MIDOVEX-230937 format. One record per residue: residue number from 1; x, y, z of N, C-alpha, C in turn. Coordinates in nm, 3 decimals. Example, Ala and Ser with C-alpha at 12.3 -4.5 7.8 and 13.67 -1.06 7.14 Angstrom:
residues 2
BAGU     n       n.u       n.v       n.w      ca.u      ca.v      ca.w       c.u       c.v       c.w
BAGU     1     1.319    -0.569     0.780     1.230    -0.450     0.780     1.320    -0.330     0.780
BAGU     2     1.285    -0.225     0.708     1.367    -0.106     0.714     1.290     0.003     0.787
end
This chain:
residues 295
BAGU     n       n.u       n.v       n.w      ca.u      ca.v      ca.w       c.u       c.v       c.w
BAGU     1     8.033    13.348    12.333     8.126    13.507    12.372     8.252    13.407    12.415
BAGU     2     8.405    13.526    12.376     8.519    13.454    12.456     8.508    13.476    12.617
BAGU     3     8.627    13.412    12.672     8.629    13.438    12.791     8.768    13.446    12.804
BAGU     4     8.804    13.555    12.950     8.954    13.547    13.014     8.971    13.453    13.153
BAGU     5     9.038    13.329    13.075     9.010    13.199    13.175     9.142    13.192    13.183
BAGU     6     9.216    13.316    13.240     9.362    13.258    13.323     9.383    13.272    13.509
BAGU     7     9.264    13.285    13.561     9.230    13.293    13.712     9.199    13.145    13.746
BAGU     8     9.164    13.144    13.855     9.132    12.995    13.973     8.983    12.948    13.943
BAGU     9     8.935    12.899    13.888     8.823    12.789    13.867     8.749    12.781    14.015
BAGU    10     8.626    12.920    14.061     8.602    12.903    14.210     8.524    12.813    14.242
BAGU    11     8.458    12.701    14.188     8.384    12.599    14.250     8.464    12.478    14.279
BAGU    12     8.382    12.417    14.316     8.412    12.276    14.393     8.455    12.170    14.279
BAGU    13     8.314    12.179    14.207     8.293    12.121    14.054     8.175    12.204    13.999
BAGU    14     8.166    12.136    13.862     8.024    12.201    13.800     7.941    12.184    13.859
BAGU    15     7.891    12.061    13.906     7.792    12.068    14.016     7.740    12.178    14.111
BAGU    16     7.863    12.192    14.182     7.860    12.300    14.274     7.824    12.454    14.209
BAGU    17     7.883    12.490    14.090     7.811    12.565    13.991     7.675    12.578    13.965
BAGU    18     7.641    12.459    13.939     7.504    12.466    13.879     7.415    12.477    14.013
BAGU    19     7.426    12.387    14.110     7.366    12.496    14.234     7.385    12.604    14.310
BAGU    20     7.466    12.704    14.299     7.446    12.839    14.309     7.376    12.914    14.209
BAGU    21     7.397    12.878    14.090     7.316    12.916    14.000     7.135    12.925    13.998
BAGU    22     7.134    12.811    14.075     6.980    12.772    14.082     6.933    12.867    14.197
BAGU    23     7.014    12.873    14.297     7.007    12.970    14.414     6.957    13.068    14.369
BAGU    24     7.058    13.143    14.253     7.069    13.259    14.195     6.921    13.286    14.098
BAGU    25     6.885    13.221    14.062     6.727    13.202    13.967     6.629    13.232    14.063
BAGU    26     6.656    13.137    14.158     6.517    13.141    14.272     6.482    13.250    14.391
BAGU    27     6.635    13.305    14.405     6.619    13.406    14.490     6.571    13.565    14.403
BAGU    28     6.623    13.538    14.274     6.560    13.656    14.213     6.475    13.676    14.169
BAGU    29     6.387    13.526    14.113     6.243    13.564    14.133     6.162    13.596    14.206
BAGU    30     6.220    13.568    14.405     6.166    13.552    14.505     6.162    13.742    14.509
BAGU    31     6.252    13.804    14.470     6.252    13.972    14.525     6.106    14.020    14.437
BAGU    32     6.056    13.955    14.358     5.957    14.026    14.274     5.966    14.195    14.255
BAGU    33     6.067    14.150    14.151     6.096    14.352    14.084     6.128    14.294    13.954
BAGU    34     6.074    14.366    13.850     6.095    14.427    13.740     6.263    14.416    13.701
BAGU    35     6.316    14.310    13.591     6.411    14.321    13.533     6.492    14.298    13.429
BAGU    36     6.592    14.343    13.370     6.639    14.286    13.214     6.786    14.243    13.274
BAGU    37     6.839    14.169    13.184     7.004    14.131    13.236     7.042    14.110    13.108
BAGU    38     7.158    14.158    13.105     7.275    14.131    12.984     7.420    14.049    13.056
BAGU    39     7.418    14.027    12.938     7.594    13.946    12.914     7.691    14.039    12.864
BAGU    40     7.832    14.053    12.876     7.922    14.108    12.783     8.033    14.102    12.868
BAGU    41     8.108    14.161    12.704     8.283    14.089    12.775     8.344    14.246    12.821
BAGU    42     8.413    14.187    12.903     8.533    14.311    12.974     8.637    14.225    12.971
BAGU    43     8.782    14.324    13.010     8.862    14.268    12.986     8.916    14.145    13.096
BAGU    44     8.835    14.112    13.173     8.854    14.008    13.271     8.763    13.870    13.242
BAGU    45     8.685    13.896    13.116     8.603    13.794    13.128     8.460    13.865    13.077
BAGU    46     8.387    13.736    13.095     8.242    13.818    13.056     8.162    13.796    13.198
BAGU    47     8.088    13.938    13.187     8.014    13.984    13.297     7.832    13.984    13.331
BAGU    48     7.800    13.949    13.425     7.636    13.922    13.407     7.581    14.001    13.477
BAGU    49     7.521    14.104    13.407     7.465    14.245    13.521     7.282    14.246    13.517
BAGU    50     7.212    14.295    13.634     7.088    14.299    13.594     7.039    14.472    13.615
BAGU    51     6.956    14.498    13.530     6.942    14.636    13.555     6.777    14.616    13.628
BAGU    52     6.784    14.662    13.751     6.677    14.622    13.807     6.569    14.749    13.819
BAGU    53     6.442    14.688    13.817     6.323    14.849    13.875     6.303    14.895    13.783
BAGU    54     6.247    14.989    13.739     6.148    15.088    13.678     6.270    15.130    13.578
BAGU    55     6.282    15.135    13.453     6.417    15.144    13.366     6.423    15.300    13.368
BAGU    56     6.282    15.402    13.390     6.233    15.508    13.345     6.305    15.565    13.506
BAGU    57     6.315    15.551    13.594     6.394    15.604    13.657     6.545    15.628    13.670
BAGU    58     6.621    15.742    13.776     6.746    15.734    13.764     6.813    15.585    13.789
BAGU    59     6.920    15.621    13.743     7.000    15.467    13.776     7.116    15.532    13.903
BAGU    60     7.143    15.414    13.999     7.245    15.396    14.049     7.288    15.268    14.031
BAGU    61     7.391    15.225    14.109     7.500    15.102    14.083     7.512    15.027    14.194
BAGU    62     7.451    14.925    14.229     7.554    14.843    14.372     7.583    14.741    14.297
BAGU    63     7.718    14.696    14.374     7.803    14.578    14.368     7.762    14.513    14.494
BAGU    64     7.777    14.312    14.466     7.783    14.268    14.593     7.889    14.255    14.684
BAGU    65     7.901    14.259    14.734     8.030    14.216    14.826     8.074    14.105    14.827
BAGU    66     8.217    14.082    14.891     8.294    13.950    14.881     8.256    13.821    14.910
BAGU    67     8.237    13.709    14.796     8.203    13.622    14.839     8.042    13.625    14.825
BAGU    68     7.987    13.691    14.798     7.849    13.773    14.842     7.779    13.704    14.680
BAGU    69     7.643    13.761    14.704     7.577    13.725    14.543     7.498    13.865    14.535
BAGU    70     7.450    13.878    14.383     7.391    13.983    14.357     7.222    13.993    14.418
BAGU    71     7.174    13.877    14.431     7.029    13.846    14.427     7.016    13.870    14.615
BAGU    72     7.110    13.857    14.728     7.039    13.876    14.795     7.158    14.037    14.827
BAGU    73     7.237    14.077    14.831     7.240    14.245    14.817     7.163    14.302    14.765
BAGU    74     7.048    14.289    14.677     6.922    14.360    14.590     6.832    14.371    14.725
BAGU    75     6.849    14.234    14.751     6.711    14.227    14.877     6.740    14.301    15.001
BAGU    76     6.873    14.336    15.015     6.867    14.442    15.138     6.863    14.611    15.129
BAGU    77     6.900    14.625    14.968     6.839    14.756    14.883     6.727    14.768    14.814
BAGU    78     6.645    14.672    14.863     6.501    14.670    14.798     6.450    14.805    14.765
BAGU    79     6.431    14.906    14.946     6.370    15.019    14.950     6.411    15.130    14.841
BAGU    80     6.522    15.091    14.801     6.557    15.205    14.704     6.479    15.208    14.616
BAGU    81     6.443    15.093    14.521     6.358    15.098    14.411     6.226    15.172    14.406
BAGU    82     6.183    15.217    14.511     6.098    15.350    14.527     6.167    15.453    14.456
BAGU    83     6.248    15.524    14.438     6.357    15.607    14.394     6.444    15.585    14.232
BAGU    84     6.491    15.503    14.266     6.608    15.455    14.170     6.525    15.323    14.076
BAGU    85     6.637    15.324    13.991     6.649    15.185    13.914     6.794    15.152    13.950
BAGU    86     6.837    15.026    13.942     6.963    14.962    13.981     7.051    14.885    13.883
BAGU    87     7.179    14.921    13.872     7.274    14.846    13.816     7.372    14.759    13.869
BAGU    88     7.329    14.591    13.822     7.362    14.537    13.936     7.444    14.393    13.894
BAGU    89     7.569    14.446    13.859     7.659    14.334    13.814     7.749    14.229    13.924
BAGU    90     7.744    14.101    13.861     7.804    13.990    13.915     7.925    14.002    13.912
BAGU    91     8.019    14.034    14.059     8.138    14.040    14.052     8.214    13.886    13.947
BAGU    92     8.339    13.854    13.886     8.385    13.779    13.793     8.454    13.735    13.924
BAGU    93     8.485    13.624    13.923     8.572    13.511    13.998     8.430    13.543    14.126
BAGU    94     8.320    13.543    14.174     8.268    13.542    14.268     8.102    13.436    14.249
BAGU    95     8.031    13.437    14.359     7.915    13.355    14.287     7.842    13.437    14.254
BAGU    96     7.748    13.382    14.146     7.668    13.470    14.006     7.724    13.414    13.929
BAGU    97     7.684    13.476    13.792     7.674    13.414    13.700     7.752    13.512    13.560
BAGU    98     7.873    13.545    13.637     7.983    13.634    13.557     8.061    13.504    13.571
BAGU    99     8.177    13.504    13.440     8.311    13.405    13.473     8.347    13.399    13.616
BAGU   100     8.337    13.213    13.633     8.359    13.156    13.745     8.536    13.164    13.768
BAGU   101     8.560    13.235    13.717     8.762    13.246    13.731     8.763    13.367    13.810
BAGU   102     8.876    13.365    13.901     8.921    13.455    13.973     9.088    13.545    13.890
BAGU   103     9.048    13.652    13.847     9.120    13.718    13.796     9.149    13.854    13.796
BAGU   104     9.017    13.878    13.863     9.060    14.019    13.910     9.167    14.070    14.041
BAGU   105     9.246    14.137    14.040     9.329    14.183    14.149     9.262    14.304    14.197
BAGU   106     9.267    14.289    14.329     9.261    14.417    14.446     9.405    14.475    14.472
BAGU   107     9.482    14.409    14.480     9.603    14.488    14.459     9.671    14.548    14.367
BAGU   108     9.636    14.522    14.247     9.657    14.572    14.154     9.558    14.718    14.088
BAGU   109     9.436    14.725    14.156     9.309    14.817    14.174     9.266    14.781    13.988
BAGU   110     9.238    14.683    14.024     9.194    14.614    13.874     9.007    14.639    13.881
BAGU   111     8.950    14.611    14.011     8.870    14.614    14.037     8.773    14.753    13.945
BAGU   112     8.847    14.883    13.925     8.837    14.988    13.939     8.839    15.017    13.776
BAGU   113     8.879    14.958    13.733     8.896    14.914    13.583     8.777    14.846    13.522
BAGU   114     8.741    14.704    13.592     8.586    14.621    13.568     8.470    14.705    13.572
BAGU   115     8.472    14.812    13.714     8.359    14.878    13.705     8.342    14.961    13.595
BAGU   116     8.473    15.055    13.575     8.428    15.171    13.440     8.360    15.085    13.301
BAGU   117     8.434    14.959    13.304     8.371    14.869    13.154     8.273    14.852    13.158
BAGU   118     8.197    14.805    13.258     8.035    14.755    13.342     8.004    14.881    13.273
BAGU   119     8.004    15.069    13.387     7.934    15.124    13.345     7.949    15.209    13.219
BAGU   120     8.053    15.173    13.123     8.027    15.212    13.007     7.956    15.137    12.919
BAGU   121     7.904    15.019    12.967     7.818    14.903    12.858     7.714    14.977    12.878
BAGU   122     7.674    15.048    13.007     7.512    15.124    13.006     7.562    15.278    12.958
BAGU   123     7.637    15.337    12.957     7.673    15.441    12.898     7.628    15.532    13.028
BAGU   124     7.735    15.471    13.138     7.639    15.603    13.219     7.820    15.662    13.272
BAGU   125     7.810    15.815    13.277     7.933    15.899    13.274     7.956    15.962    13.425
BAGU   126     7.838    15.959    13.523     7.851    16.006    13.650     7.749    15.926    13.750
BAGU   127     7.733    15.842    13.818     7.638    15.786    13.879     7.676    15.766    14.028
BAGU   128     7.567    15.759    14.120     7.593    15.725    14.236     7.613    15.570    14.310
BAGU   129     7.662    15.538    14.409     7.705    15.396    14.447     7.625    15.371    14.563
BAGU   130     7.625    15.220    14.574     7.550    15.172    14.716     7.656    15.088    14.751
BAGU   131     7.735    15.067    14.788     7.812    14.953    14.844     7.841    14.908    14.991
BAGU   132     7.887    14.755    15.011     7.892    14.722    15.112     7.997    14.632    15.162
BAGU   133     8.089    14.593    15.255     8.184    14.509    15.299     8.326    14.518    15.188
BAGU   134     8.328    14.456    15.161     8.398    14.392    15.024     8.410    14.483    14.892
BAGU   135     8.291    14.516    14.867     8.223    14.592    14.752     8.316    14.765    14.788
BAGU   136     8.287    14.795    14.847     8.348    14.944    14.941     8.509    14.970    14.868
BAGU   137     8.571    14.890    14.905     8.744    14.833    14.846     8.736    14.843    14.682
BAGU   138     8.624    14.761    14.611     8.619    14.764    14.505     8.563    14.911    14.431
BAGU   139     8.473    14.963    14.515     8.428    15.121    14.478     8.575    15.196    14.508
BAGU   140     8.614    15.225    14.593     8.741    15.306    14.608     8.842    15.254    14.510
BAGU   141     8.853    15.164    14.443     8.970    15.136    14.329     8.878    15.264    14.234
BAGU   142     8.766    15.200    14.182     8.737    15.323    14.107     8.720    15.462    14.056
BAGU   143     8.672    15.486    14.211     8.653    15.639    14.278     8.809    15.716    14.223
BAGU   144     8.896    15.609    14.310     9.082    15.630    14.272     9.086    15.720    14.149
BAGU   145     9.061    15.599    14.064     9.091    15.621    13.902     9.021    15.715    13.824
BAGU   146     8.859    15.705    13.853     8.752    15.769    13.781     8.661    15.901    13.887
BAGU   147     8.774    15.919    13.963     8.667    16.050    14.048     8.566    16.136    13.978
BAGU   148     8.590    16.178    13.891     8.484    16.218    13.828     8.317    16.168    13.770
BAGU   149     8.365    16.045    13.805     8.230    15.957    13.737     8.162    15.942    13.877
BAGU   150     8.190    15.933    14.007     8.113    15.938    14.119     8.058    16.043    14.147
BAGU   151     7.885    16.027    14.136     7.840    16.147    14.207     7.804    16.189    14.373
BAGU   152     7.832    16.019    14.398     7.764    16.040    14.581     7.761    15.867    14.633
BAGU   153     7.769    15.868    14.717     7.811    15.703    14.757     7.775    15.673    14.886
BAGU   154     7.696    15.550    14.909     7.708    15.495    15.041     7.765    15.395    15.051
BAGU   155     7.824    15.401    15.146     7.956    15.283    15.186     7.898    15.207    15.311
BAGU   156     7.867    15.067    15.318     7.791    15.013    15.392     7.884    14.916    15.487
BAGU   157     7.902    14.937    15.620     8.002    14.841    15.700     8.100    14.794    15.592
BAGU   158     8.198    14.932    15.538     8.249    14.904    15.436     8.422    14.905    15.479
BAGU   159     8.468    14.796    15.394     8.604    14.747    15.349     8.682    14.891    15.311
BAGU   160     8.834    14.840    15.300     8.887    14.965    15.233     8.911    15.058    15.302
BAGU   161     8.903    15.076    15.416     8.929    15.187    15.498     8.990    15.133    15.620
BAGU   162     8.956    15.086    15.706     9.010    15.000    15.828     8.985    14.886    15.888
BAGU   163     9.006    14.796    15.906     8.959    14.633    15.960     9.009    14.676    16.138
BAGU   164     8.923    14.602    16.144     8.930    14.539    16.287     9.056    14.417    16.327
BAGU   165     9.088    14.389    16.459     9.141    14.286    16.494     9.167    14.183    16.400
BAGU   166     9.272    14.130    16.387     9.291    14.022    16.291     9.272    13.891    16.336
BAGU   167     9.306    13.860    16.486     9.279    13.730    16.568     9.157    13.697    16.602
BAGU   168     9.099    13.764    16.640     8.930    13.749    16.624     8.882    13.732    16.537
BAGU   169     8.911    13.772    16.413     8.848    13.763    16.248     8.896    13.592    16.237
BAGU   170     8.991    13.584    16.273     9.090    13.449    16.190     8.987    13.320    16.286
BAGU   171     8.982    13.374    16.436     8.940    13.290    16.503     8.756    13.271    16.486
BAGU   172     8.693    13.352    16.448     8.551    13.347    16.469     8.500    13.353    16.313
BAGU   173     8.581    13.381    16.221     8.540    13.349    16.050     8.637    13.271    15.984
BAGU   174     8.753    13.273    15.962     8.801    13.213    15.916     8.831    13.092    15.899
BAGU   175     8.852    13.024    16.038     8.903    12.881    16.071     8.763    12.817    16.043
BAGU   176     8.641    12.861    16.095     8.502    12.792    16.088     8.455    12.773    15.929
BAGU   177     8.491    12.913    15.836     8.466    12.887    15.693     8.552    12.734    15.612
BAGU   178     8.701    12.763    15.683     8.769    12.643    15.606     8.710    12.542    15.672
BAGU   179     8.706    12.465    15.758     8.663    12.384    15.849     8.480    12.340    15.774
BAGU   180     8.425    12.412    15.767     8.313    12.408    15.696     8.294    12.348    15.538
BAGU   181     8.401    12.392    15.444     8.414    12.360    15.325     8.473    12.193    15.315
BAGU   182     8.512    12.148    15.377     8.585    12.036    15.403     8.485    11.974    15.507
BAGU   183     8.448    11.997    15.604     8.320    11.907    15.683     8.225    12.008    15.736
BAGU   184     8.145    11.991    15.650     8.039    12.079    15.683     7.953    12.073    15.807
BAGU   185     7.880    12.128    15.901     7.827    12.033    15.969     7.699    12.184    16.021
BAGU   186     7.595    12.122    16.104     7.495    12.245    16.165     7.571    12.360    16.247
BAGU   187     7.652    12.286    16.360     7.712    12.342    16.446     7.810    12.464    16.373
BAGU   188     7.915    12.408    16.273     7.999    12.508    16.216     7.942    12.642    16.164
BAGU   189     7.810    12.619    16.080     7.720    12.688    16.007     7.667    12.781    16.131
BAGU   190     7.638    12.734    16.211     7.573    12.816    16.345     7.655    12.935    16.361
BAGU   191     7.778    12.888    16.425     7.931    12.982    16.457     7.949    13.077    16.328
BAGU   192     7.903    13.067    16.225     7.934    13.169    16.109     7.852    13.267    16.144
BAGU   193     7.702    13.214    16.104     7.588    13.284    16.108     7.549    13.379    16.263
BAGU   194     7.618    13.332    16.348     7.607    13.412    16.477     7.700    13.536    16.477
BAGU   195     7.825    13.478    16.419     7.928    13.637    16.423     7.919    13.717    16.270
BAGU   196     7.842    13.643    16.170     7.814    13.721    16.055     7.667    13.811    16.063
BAGU   197     7.555    13.754    16.122     7.430    13.810    16.115     7.353    13.767    16.030
BAGU   198     7.247    13.751    16.016     7.131    13.655    15.910     7.094    13.553    15.973
BAGU   199     7.123    13.561    16.106     7.047    13.437    16.218     6.860    13.438    16.201
BAGU   200     6.833    13.372    16.196     6.667    13.371    16.162     6.635    13.357    16.079
BAGU   201     6.712    13.403    15.948     6.666    13.382    15.821     6.723    13.295    15.715
BAGU   202     6.613    13.182    15.670     6.661    13.108    15.570     6.689    13.120    15.476
BAGU   203     6.690    13.210    15.421     6.766    13.229    15.316     6.907    13.257    15.296
BAGU   204     6.894    13.335    15.403     7.076    13.358    15.425     7.148    13.251    15.467
BAGU   205     7.097    13.188    15.544     7.118    13.033    15.575     7.168    12.971    15.447
BAGU   206     7.082    12.932    15.381     7.092    12.853    15.268     7.204    12.911    15.175
BAGU   207     7.178    13.012    15.188     7.303    13.080    15.100     7.463    13.043    15.134
BAGU   208     7.447    13.065    15.286     7.595    13.034    15.346     7.658    12.899    15.316
BAGU   209     7.501    12.844    15.364     7.559    12.677    15.339     7.582    12.624    15.182
BAGU   210     7.517    12.669    15.069     7.580    12.661    14.889     7.750    12.723    14.935
BAGU   211     7.788    12.847    14.984     7.871    12.952    14.928     7.991    12.874    14.982
BAGU   212     7.974    12.782    15.132     8.115    12.776    15.212     8.106    12.668    15.198
BAGU   213     8.018    12.524    15.170     8.062    12.411    15.110     8.093    12.373    14.950
BAGU   214     8.044    12.473    14.859     8.065    12.462    14.716     8.194    12.553    14.662
BAGU   215     8.214    12.654    14.687     8.275    12.766    14.629     8.360    12.785    14.696
BAGU   216     8.491    12.846    14.640     8.641    12.857    14.708     8.613    13.002    14.740
BAGU   217     8.633    13.019    14.814     8.642    13.159    14.893     8.732    13.256    14.854
BAGU   218     8.665    13.373    14.840     8.844    13.475    14.832     8.879    13.457    14.954
BAGU   219     8.978    13.439    15.018     9.041    13.470    15.161     9.128    13.587    15.201
BAGU   220     9.180    13.635    15.041     9.290    13.722    15.093     9.188    13.856    15.071
BAGU   221     9.219    13.950    15.197     9.149    14.072    15.254     9.173    14.189    15.100
BAGU   222     9.021    14.296    15.149     9.095    14.398    15.040     9.176    14.497    15.047
BAGU   223     9.264    14.559    14.969     9.344    14.670    14.993     9.273    14.728    15.075
BAGU   224     9.349    14.862    15.188     9.303    14.957    15.247     9.347    15.072    15.155
BAGU   225     9.283    15.197    15.114     9.309    15.290    15.039     9.404    15.408    15.139
BAGU   226     9.496    15.448    15.118     9.585    15.598    15.139     9.480    15.722    15.145
BAGU   227     9.520    15.810    15.183     9.522    15.963    15.176     9.562    16.021    15.014
BAGU   228     9.671    16.001    15.009     9.758    16.019    14.893     9.667    15.963    14.780
BAGU   229     9.603    15.865    14.767     9.552    15.795    14.648     9.424    15.865    14.634
BAGU   230     9.385    15.895    14.706     9.213    15.947    14.760     9.176    16.078    14.716
BAGU   231     9.338    16.139    14.695     9.317    16.333    14.689     9.241    16.392    14.615
BAGU   232     9.215    16.327    14.458     9.145    16.325    14.360     8.987    16.361    14.393
BAGU   233     8.933    16.243    14.511     8.819    16.226    14.493     8.754    16.277    14.593
BAGU   234     8.674    16.373    14.536     8.639    16.458    14.635     8.443    16.482    14.653
BAGU   235     8.384    16.345    14.614     8.233    16.336    14.620     8.184    16.314    14.742
BAGU   236     8.089    16.339    14.782     8.006    16.301    14.899     7.968    16.163    14.944
BAGU   237     8.032    16.104    15.085     7.986    16.000    15.131     7.935    15.955    15.192
BAGU   238     7.854    15.879    15.233     7.799    15.849    15.347     7.840    15.681    15.383
BAGU   239     7.877    15.717    15.555     7.956    15.573    15.591     7.891    15.533    15.682
BAGU   240     7.789    15.402    15.656     7.707    15.362    15.830     7.774    15.209    15.855
BAGU   241     7.822    15.232    15.967     7.900    15.106    16.026     7.860    15.064    16.142
BAGU   242     7.893    14.965    16.214     7.851    14.921    16.335     7.996    14.877    16.443
BAGU   243     8.000    14.896    16.564     8.083    14.908    16.639     8.093    14.664    16.678
BAGU   244     7.984    14.628    16.650     7.961    14.501    16.642     8.004    14.430    16.536
BAGU   245     8.032    14.490    16.400     8.081    14.419    16.292     8.192    14.367    16.328
BAGU   246     8.267    14.265    16.323     8.332    14.153    16.322     8.473    14.246    16.272
BAGU   247     8.420    14.236    16.118     8.575    14.284    16.008     8.608    14.451    16.019
BAGU   248     8.478    14.511    16.042     8.514    14.688    16.010     8.404    14.751    16.113
BAGU   249     8.505    14.765    16.245     8.403    14.835    16.349     8.384    14.953    16.313
BAGU   250     8.303    15.005    16.368     8.255    15.164    16.324     8.397    15.248    16.369
BAGU   251     8.455    15.249    16.536     8.529    15.334    16.554     8.642    15.371    16.461
BAGU   252     8.711    15.258    16.396     8.798    15.222    16.336     8.769    15.270    16.209
BAGU   253     8.661    15.249    16.117     8.619    15.310    16.015     8.611    15.451    16.006
BAGU   254     8.564    15.506    16.084     8.487    15.678    16.090     8.641    15.750    16.101
BAGU   255     8.705    15.692    16.209     8.833    15.767    16.236     8.939    15.812    16.115
BAGU   256     8.953    15.658    16.036     9.040    15.656    15.933     8.960    15.742    15.806
BAGU   257     8.824    15.723    15.816     8.744    15.792    15.700     8.759    15.968    15.697
BAGU   258     8.751    16.002    15.819     8.813    16.170    15.819     8.940    16.195    15.777
BAGU   259     9.038    16.070    15.782     9.207    16.119    15.698     9.181    16.103    15.605
BAGU   260     9.141    16.004    15.532     9.174    15.995    15.413     9.061    16.034    15.301
BAGU   261     8.943    16.058    15.310     8.874    16.152    15.207     8.879    16.293    15.226
BAGU   262     8.856    16.335    15.112     8.868    16.499    15.089     8.767    16.560    15.058
BAGU   263     8.694    16.489    15.046     8.572    16.536    15.030     8.441    16.542    15.148
BAGU   264     8.342    16.583    15.158     8.217    16.563    15.272     8.218    16.414    15.344
BAGU   265     8.222    16.374    15.449     8.201    16.260    15.489     8.068    16.267    15.617
BAGU   266     7.971    16.184    15.598     7.852    16.184    15.706     7.888    16.064    15.766
BAGU   267     7.904    16.020    15.872     7.897    15.929    15.958     7.766    15.856    16.022
BAGU   268     7.732    15.703    16.056     7.628    15.687    16.104     7.654    15.541    16.159
BAGU   269     7.616    15.544    16.313     7.628    15.450    16.368     7.538    15.318    16.360
BAGU   270     7.542    15.202    16.346     7.396    15.113    16.351     7.444    15.046    16.463
BAGU   271     7.344    14.946    16.484     7.348    14.847    16.617     7.345    14.714    16.512
BAGU   272     7.461    14.677    16.500     7.418    14.580    16.373     7.555    14.453    16.386
BAGU   273     7.543    14.342    16.320     7.667    14.254    16.290     7.708    14.308    16.169
BAGU   274     7.778    14.226    16.115     7.826    14.228    15.961     7.713    14.302    15.880
BAGU   275     7.630    14.164    15.873     7.542    14.172    15.796     7.389    14.203    15.860
BAGU   276     7.344    14.352    15.843     7.209    14.383    15.873     7.115    14.354    15.881
BAGU   277     7.033    14.360    15.995     6.861    14.297    15.945     6.731    14.342    15.854
BAGU   278     6.704    14.302    15.824     6.579    14.358    15.748     6.519    14.495    15.778
BAGU   279     6.537    14.527    15.924     6.455    14.641    15.991     6.575    14.770    15.975
BAGU   280     6.669    14.708    16.034     6.781    14.782    15.998     6.805    14.871    15.856
BAGU   281     6.823    14.768    15.730     6.787    14.828    15.663     6.728    14.888    15.577
BAGU   282     6.586    14.892    15.618     6.510    14.995    15.566     6.549    15.103    15.650
BAGU   283     6.615    15.168    15.769     6.698    15.282    15.820     6.792    15.288    15.718
BAGU   284     6.850    15.225    15.690     6.948    15.242    15.621     6.926    15.315    15.487
BAGU   285     6.835    15.241    15.379     6.755    15.287    15.269     6.707    15.452    15.286
BAGU   286     6.643    15.464    15.363     6.580    15.596    15.395     6.686    15.666    15.419
BAGU   287     6.786    15.667    15.488     6.917    15.734    15.528     6.983    15.806    15.354
BAGU   288     6.966    15.636    15.297     7.027    15.701    15.177     6.968    15.755    15.089
BAGU   289     6.841    15.763    15.066     6.738    15.846    14.939     6.755    15.958    14.997
BAGU   290     6.804    16.025    15.150     6.803    16.163    15.169     6.915    16.184    15.136
BAGU   291     7.000    16.120    15.156     7.138    16.160    15.123     7.156    16.198    14.973
BAGU   292     7.139    16.103    14.895     7.143    16.109    14.797     7.052    16.229    14.702
BAGU   293     6.956    16.296    14.754     6.905    16.400    14.737     6.951    16.509    14.750
BAGU   294     7.058    16.493    14.894     7.131    16.636    14.912     7.224    16.648    14.835
BAGU   295     7.275    16.551    14.820     7.449    16.485    14.783     7.447    16.623    14.639
end
């Protein structure tokens, strides 16, 4: 299949990409869930997508966060498979099996176009979303362009609305990430996990190690959306955030969300870092199922 390869190759080299794909395969098997997978062309290159869970159940769509990976995103949302099957694409130009070239622009709202092509492939006309971190801004790009296609959505520790103070973010995250890419050390890895969350989880630790040492991270922040852009979007939103999230603290996110969204917004604060624990995610998934049922 032809690929659109006009963006930057996102790995250090082919071996790094192979290492990431091996991690993907291993963690997908460890989820112990039924799935089918598909490759298809989009305007931005070839997309790899999983359809996870019982295909007879209603579908929802999830997209992994920036510099994240589908298998670990699914690990967070596994309890949702009791009620739903999940469409889970690998974002082009990020870890996973879609084209490893960065050519989708957040600034130009192109993530919305790409998501539309993914949903068209599965013949979905209206669907609920479960997004977190960077993928929240990707979702908002879609909601702005195609508001009628969104049934409802969970936005967990979301980007695209409001961010935390820049300097602490740079000091605690961006600098250690850059340092680790060139000079990996246990100490730097510990510092990143301490700020992000995921401490004590060997799978997340392994992912951070591969991602930070082998992959050229997307360091540009996602864009934030204004009230006038979201005026046509009125679907119900469940926004779950934490004040301890270094990227998108709850107080800033909730305040801005009430300003920019025309539809109903439900907010829930959790006690978590940017990456919620498995225990916290059980509660998040429970709330999400209830919300989707009533939305």
